[in-house]
C-alpha positions as CSV (number, residue, x, y, z in Angstrom):
1,X,0.0,0.0,0.0
2,X,2.7,2.5,1.0
3,X,4.6,2.1,-2.4
4,X,1.4,2.7,-4.4
5,X,-0.6,5.2,-2.4
6,X,1.9,6.7,0.0
7,X,-0.3,5.8,3.0
8,X,1.1,3.8,5.8
9,X,-1.4,1.1,6.8
10,X,-1.8,-1.9,9.1
11,X,-2.9,-4.7,6.8
12,X,-3.1,-7.6,9.3
13,X,-6.9,-8.4,9.0
14,X,-7.6,-10.9,6.3
15,X,-11.1,-11.3,4.8
16,X,-12.0,-14.7,3.4
17,X,-14.9,-15.2,1.0
18,X,-18.0,-16.9,2.5
19,X,-18.1,-20.1,0.4
20,X,-17.5,-18.5,-3.0
21,X,-15.7,-20.5,-5.8
22,X,-13.6,-19.5,-8.7
23,X,-11.7,-16.2,-9.2
24,X,-14.2,-14.3,-7.0
25,X,-13.0,-16.5,-4.0
26,X,-9.8,-14.4,-3.6
27,X,-9.1,-13.3,0.0
28,X,-8.6,-9.6,0.7
29,X,-7.0,-7.5,3.4
30,X,-8.6,-4.8,5.6
31,X,-6.2,-1.9,5.9
32,X,-6.3,0.5,8.8
33,X,-4.7,3.9,8.0
34,X,-1.7,4.8,10.1
35,X,-0.9,8.1,8.4
36,X,-3.1,11.1,7.8
37,X,-1.4,12.2,4.6
38,X,0.3,10.3,1.7
39,X,4.0,10.3,1.2
40,X,5.4,12.2,-1.8
41,X,7.1,9.0,-3.0
42,X,3.8,7.3,-3.9
43,X,3.7,5.7,-7.4
44,X,0.0,6.6,-7.9
45,X,-0.6,10.4,-7.8
46,X,-3.5,11.8,-5.8
47,X,-5.5,12.3,-8.9
48,X,-5.7,8.4,-9.3
49,X,-6.8,7.7,-5.7
50,X,-10.1,8.7,-4.1
51,X,-12.3,7.8,-1.2
52,X,-15.6,6.2,-2.2
53,X,-19.0,6.0,-0.4
54,X,-19.8,2.5,0.8
55,X,-22.7,2.0,-1.7
56,X,-20.4,3.0,-4.6
57,X,-17.6,0.7,-3.4
58,X,-20.0,-2.2,-2.9
59,X,-21.1,-1.9,-6.6
60,X,-17.6,-1.4,-7.9
61,X,-16.8,-5.0,-8.9
62,X,-14.7,-5.8,-5.9
63,X,-14.0,-9.4,-4.8
64,X,-16.9,-11.1,-2.9
65,X,-15.0,-11.0,0.4
66,X,-14.7,-7.2,0.2
67,X,-18.3,-6.7,-0.8
68,X,-19.5,-8.9,2.1
69,X,-17.3,-6.9,4.5
70,X,-18.6,-3.6,3.2
71,X,-22.2,-4.7,3.4
72,X,-21.7,-5.9,7.0
73,X,-20.0,-2.6,8.0
74,X,-22.1,-0.1,6.1
75,X,-23.2,2.7,8.5
76,X,-27.0,2.9,9.0
């Protein structure tokens, strides 16, 4: 994450798909931000990174494990 985005994160929480098969069964990692601002050495410029609302992220074609996590953690 740091090399691409410039943000320092803790990526120790792994998400596993709930019984999915095939390519969509890939695990994913929940990243907790540890820095407030990105480093200037990021490979992706700020114009290529943005925060997305939960609903938009859920419909963005992410792996099933990520969609399941977002649906379960969407603010009411």
